[in-house]
N, C-alpha and C positions, 0 to 999 in steps of 0.2 A: 465375565462377559460385559458387565456394566462398565468397567474401566475401559475396555476396548471401544464400546459404543460411545462413551463420553469422550474418549480421545479422538475418535473419528469425527464426532460432532465439533469438538474444539478446533481440530485441524481444518475441517471444512469451512468453519467461520473465518479462520485465518486465510485460507485459500481465496475465499470470496473477497476479503479485504484486500489481499494482494492483487487480485485481478482488477478490483476497482482502482487501486493505486497505479497499476500499469496503464490502464486506460486513461486515468486522470492525468498522469504525466505525459502520455502521448498527446492528449488534447491540449495540455498546457504548452508543450513544445511547439505545437502547430500554431498557437496563438501569440507567442512572444516573438519579438523582433531581435532581441539581443542574442548574438550567436553563442556566447558563453553559457547563458542561462538555458538556451535551447539544448545545447550539448549536455548539460547536467541533467535536464529533465529526461532526455533520451536515455542517458545512462541509468537513471533511477527507474525508468520504465523497464529496461532490460533486467535490472536487478530484481524487480518485483516479479517479473515473469520467471526468472530462474528460481527464486524462492518458492513461488507457487508450485513449480515443477517438483522441487524437492519434497514439499509437503504432500503433493499428489502421490508421489512414490511411496511415502510413509502410509498414507491412507490405504493404498492398494495392498501394501504388505500386511496391514492389519485386517484385510478382508473387506474393506469398505469401498464405497464408490466416491471418488473425489468430486467436489463441486466443480461445475464447468461454466458457471455464469457469475458475473458480478452482481451486486445488489441493486435494487431499485434506487436506494439512497445514493449510491455511486453514480448512477445514470443521471439523477437530478443534479448532483454536484458538477458533473462534466458538462451538462447542459447550461448550467449557470456560468461556468467558466467560458464556454463558447459565446454566450450572449455578451458577457463582459468584453471579450476580445472583439466581437463584431461591432460593439458600440465604441470601440477605441478606449476602453478603460485603462489600458496600458499595463506595463510590466508589474508595477507595484501592486495593482489590484489582482492580477493573475497570481503573483507570488503569495499574496494574502490568502487567496482561495486555495492554493496548493498547500499552504501551511495549515489551513483549517482541515484539509483532507488528511494531512500527516498527523494532526492531533488525534483524529479518529483511529488511524492505523496504530499509533503508539498505545492507545487505550485498548484496542483489540488484542495486542500482544500482551499487555499487562494482565488482561483478563485471562488469557490462555495460560500464562505463567503462574497464575494464582491457583490453578487447578492441578490435581495430581496427574502428571503425565509419566509414561514410562521413561526411564533414564535416557535412552537413546533419542527419543523424540524430544524430551525436555532440553537436551543439549543443542539440538538443531534449532528449536524455537528460541532459545536463549541467544545463540549465535546470530540468528536472523534479527532478533530484537535489537541487538547492539548496532547492527548496520542500519536498521530502520531508524533508530534514534539518532544516529549520525546524520542520516538524510534529512530527518525532521529538523534538526538543529541547523543544518546547512541552508535549508529553505527559509527557516525563520531568520537567520542571519542575513541572507540575501534580501528578504523583504525589509528588514529593519535598516539595511544600508542603502536601499534604493532611494533615489532622490524623490 
């Protein structure tokens, strides 16, 4: 039973992180002017929503209740991004803030993968981590290449 409880807890932490990411990318997409960056942020928001849904289904299958809210830290992060956008901080600043959020997401996945998860759950988390890492690297590269 402890493994199930620990697994549900780990998955709920990831769900919270993914919900934060979804909302963060939506906020960032609303704040940037560059159409290509806006489109990528919107795609990443959809990806995070899809990933959270997959993990919610796993939590339910394990008999748990999936997390339905993002974190307070995520709300602060999104608020900071909105303030930067409102003050005209520009794309590079918003990309830097998005990359900072992605750092936290990568760490959350690494933490979950360091725990003992059932094989089916572990494979889902590993697959999602690969895609999250690609998104992180894409955001970092956009930030680094921005004028």
